[in-house]
N, C-alpha and C positions, 0 to 999 in steps of 0.2 A: 574805388578806382585808385590807381597809383599815379601820383603826380610828383615828379622829382624824387626825393628821398622819403616821401610819406604816403600813407594810404588814407583816403578820405571818403566820406559819404556826404552827398548833397542833402541838406536837411530841409531847407525852404529857400525861397528866393534870395539869392545872393549870400547864403551862408553855407558853410560846410563844417563837419565834425572831423577832427583828427582821430584816426583809428589806430595808428601805430607806425613805426618805421618800416620801410621796405627791406632794409638790411638788418637782420637780427644781430649782427656783429658790430653794428655802429657804436662807437664810443662817445660821439658827440652828435646830438640831435637838435635841430632847430624847428620849432613849430612856427611857421611864418604868420605874418599878419593876414595875408591874402594868398589865394592860389587862383590860377586861371582855369576855368572850365568852359569848354566850347567858346573860347575867345572872350569870356566875360569874367571879371574879377569877382571872387566870392570871399567874404570875410571868414576866417577860421574862428568860430565862436565857442567851441567846446572840445573836450578831450574825452574819448570813449572810455567806458569802464574797461579795466584791465589792459589799457593801451601799452603799458610798459611792465605789467605784472610779471614778476620773477625774471626780469631781464638782468642778467648778471654782467653784461658787457658795458652798458651805457654808464658814462662817468659825468657827463654834462648835458643838461637839457635847458634850452631857452624857449620860453613860451611867449608868443606874440601878444600884441596889445589889445586885440579884440576878444580874447578868450574870456567867457563869462561863467563857464561851468566846467568842473572836473569830475569825471565819472568815478563810481566806487571802484576801489582797488586799482586805480590808475597807475600808481607808483609802488604798489605793494611788492615788498621784498626786492627792490632794486638796490641790492646790497653794496654795489660799487659806486652808486651815485654819490658824487662829491660836491657838485654845484648845480643848483637849480636857479635859473634866472627868469624872473617873472616880470614882464613888461606891462602886463595888463593892470589897470586900476579898477576894473569892474567885475572881478570874480565875486559872484554872489552865492554860488552853490558848489559844494564839494561833497562828493559821495562818501558813503560809509567806508572806513578803513583806507581811504585814498592814499594815505601816507604811511600806513602801517609797515614798519621795518624798512622804510626808505633810508638809504644811506647807512644801514646798520651793519657795521663791521668793526670788530674790536680794534681800538686804537685809531680809527678813522672817523672823521666827522663830516657831516653834510652841512653846507652853507647854502642858505636860501637868500637870494638877492631880490628884493622887491622895491617898488617905488617908495620913496621916503614917506609920502603921505599915507601909505597903507601898512606900515610896519605893525602897528598895534592891532588893527583889524584883521590882518592876515595871520598874525601869530595866533590870535584867539581862534579864528576859523580853522586853521590848519591843525592846531593841537586838538581840537574837537574831533578831528578826523585821523587821529593817531600819529601825528608828527611828534617825534620825541621832543620833550621839553629841552633837552640838551642841544638841540640843533640851533645853530646861530642863524638868526634872521636879521638881515641888515638892509 
C-alpha cells in the first residue's frame, strides 16, 4: 500500500515493512519511524529486499529509529547515494549484499551517519554485507 512517499506492507500487529519509494525519481527519501494505517500507528521495522536496488536517482536516505532489519540487496548499486542517515540503534539483521556497490561512483564517497553508540557494531555488520571499507561511518 502507498502511504505518503513510500510503499509499505503490514507485517504483524502494529508493524510494517518499507517496500520502496513511490516516486522512482526521488533524490531524497525518508523512511519514517511510524506510518498510520486505518487510523492506527504502525512502526516501520524493516526494509524490503531490493527496496532501492539499482536506483540511480536517490542521493540521501534517512532510516527511522524502529528499523531492525534490512533485506538483501536493499541498497545494491545505488551508485549516486551520497548520504545514509540511520537513526535506529536496533538493526540486528542485514541481508546478503545489502550494500554491494552502494554509493559506488568514481571520485564520490558515501557517508553513513549512525548513532555514536553503534559506530563499531554497524561498521562490522554493514561491511559483512558488502559496504565498501572506504565508506565513512560516523
